[in-house]
C-alpha positions, 0 to 999 in steps of 0.5 A: 497464500495470496495478498488478501489472505495476508491482509486478513491475517494482519488486521484484527477483528473489530478494529478500525481500518482506513484504506487510502486509495480504496478503489471500488472498496473490495478490501474494505468490504471483505474486512467488514464482512469477515472481521467486523471492522469499522472501515473508512475509505479514501478515494478520489475517483467519483465512479469508484466512490459511487460503487463503494457507497452502493456496497454500503461502505463509508468513503470520503472523496479526498486527494491524498497528495493534498495531505491527511491533516484531517486525521489525528495521530493513531486514530486508526488501528490499521491504515492500508495503502495498497498499490497507491504510494507509487502514484503519489507526488510525495511518497516519503511524505505519504509514508510518514502520514500513514504511519502517523495516523495508523497504529500499524499500516499495510503498504503494498508496492509493485517491485521495479526490480522484478526479474521480468522487468529487468529482462524486458528493459535490458532486451527491448531498451524500453520501459517494461509493461508487466502484470504489476505494471500494465501501463505504457510509460506515457499512460501510467499513473505510476510516477515513483517506481521503486524496488524492494530495496529502495522501499526498505531503505526509505523505511530506515530513513523515515524511522519506520519499523518493518514488522512483517513483510511478504513477497508475491510472484506475478500470479499474486502468490507467495512461495519459497522463491519469492521469500528467498530472492524477493528483490529479484523474484517478487513482483509485488511486496507487502509490508506491515509497518509502524513508526519506531518512535513518535516525535514529542509534542511541543510543550505549552 
């Protein structure tokens, strides 16, 4: 099973979906057409926004790093943040915000602990360039790379429940090996998460 199929299995029909860093809107379009979702995208790149609009998608131009205070608590059934968290200035803050906004959330990350990344770094002594990390160190949007173990520890620290998790190889396919040794053999990881608890509102 590939990542898109997992997302479609995790998103409920007719649900309200927010995609943070939606890019050209491919995921939102498929969810809208196949699951009849009420979808909204957040994107900063004007060219991508234009493509989303041409596809008939609702999209807002907004910088996630500047906050998401314009969205209320649990205002979406599902919030998707695919290959976005590692490009943000404050990943922890972003993770807390998406789990505040969404009843459930899907987060996908590239795994810096993937075996070829480790070997590449060991043999060449240089920052690796791989399928999930295709840019050179000086020309990459990724500013906070982490491993699967790092991300799961951050979830524990933030009081976030990992409902389900899936791991994919460099071809984007889940298999028995990625399930057996995800931090070594998983090129990317996908999590369905939610807050374990909600902080009580201040009393009047």
